[in-house]
N, C-alpha and C positions, 0 to 999 in steps of 0.2 A: 794152513799147510796140511798136507796129506802125508801120512806115513804108510809105507808099503809093508807087505808081509815080511820081506827080507830085513827091513829096518827093525821091525818088532822082534823077529827071530834073533837078531843080534843084540837086543837089549841086555841079556845076561852078561855080555862082555863089556857093558858100559854102565857101571853102578851109579854113575852120576845122572842117568836118565830115569825119569819117573814114568812108569807105564801104569796108568790108573784105569782100572776096570770099574765102570759105574753101574754094573748090573747089581741086582739084589742078591743077597747071600744065598737064597734058595736056588737061584739060577746057577750059581757056582757049584752048589752041592750036586745039582742034577747033571751038570756037564763037565765040570772041572774048570781050570783057569789057565791062562797063558803064563808060562814060567816068568818069574820076576815081577808079575803084576801085583799091584796093591789095590785091594778092593775098598772103594769108597762109594757106596750107593749114591746115585744121583740126588735123591732127596736130602742127603746130608752133606753134599759136596760144598755148597757155599759156606756153610758154617765151619766145615773142616778147614777150608782154605783161609778163612778169616780168624781161625782159632789161634791161641798163643802157641808158640813153638813147642813148649813142653807138653801142652795138652795134646797136640797133634802126635808127637812122638810116643806119648803114653798110649793113646788110643790105637794108632796104626802101626806102631813098632818100627817107625822109620822117621828120620829127621824131616821136618816140614820143608817143602821146597821153597827156595828163594824165588822172588818175583821173576828172575831171569833164568831159572832152571828149565832145562828141556823137559817138557811134559807131553806124553802121548796118551790120548784118551781112547779107550776101547769099550765096547758093550757087546750086544748080541749081533746087531745088524749095521751099526754105525749111526743110527739116528740119535740115540741118547748121548753118544760120544760127541756128536756135533753140539748138542745142547750144553754138554759139560764144558766144552772149549769156550763157548760163549759166556758161561757163568764165570769161568776162570779169567777170561779177558776182562770182564766187568769188575773182577776182584783185584785187578792190577797185574796179572801174570801176562808175560809177553812172548815167551818162546813155546808156543803151543802147536800141537799137531793132532790130527784125528786119523785113527786107523779105520778107514771107511769100510774095509772088509770085515773088521771086528771078528767076533767068535765064529760066525758062519764060515768065513773064508779060512780062518785058522784051523778049525776043525776039519774042513774039507781037505786042506793041504797036509794036515797031520794025521788024517785017518781016525779022527775022534768023533764021538757022538755030537750031534748038533742040537 
């Protein structure tokens, strides 16, 4: 599934939705992040999704999503977000979307640095 800019912009109004940004921390430092997004860099995504609930909560400051939780993945251009969705699917998660516009579209629409 694909998530639109409008859906991502509305995530702060839906705390049950997980918006996971799989960019590296240095990318977030350079550009900023989408409000309400949770940063889990792509290289650690699989282990994060397979970790114990308490370990996930301690490391990421949010409860671990259930297998049927709505998760939207984002990155810089959409490519890593697509990979992230495939990793999550193979880990048993079922309600997945990719924000194909990712940071590049977000920054353009919000007037932020890309």
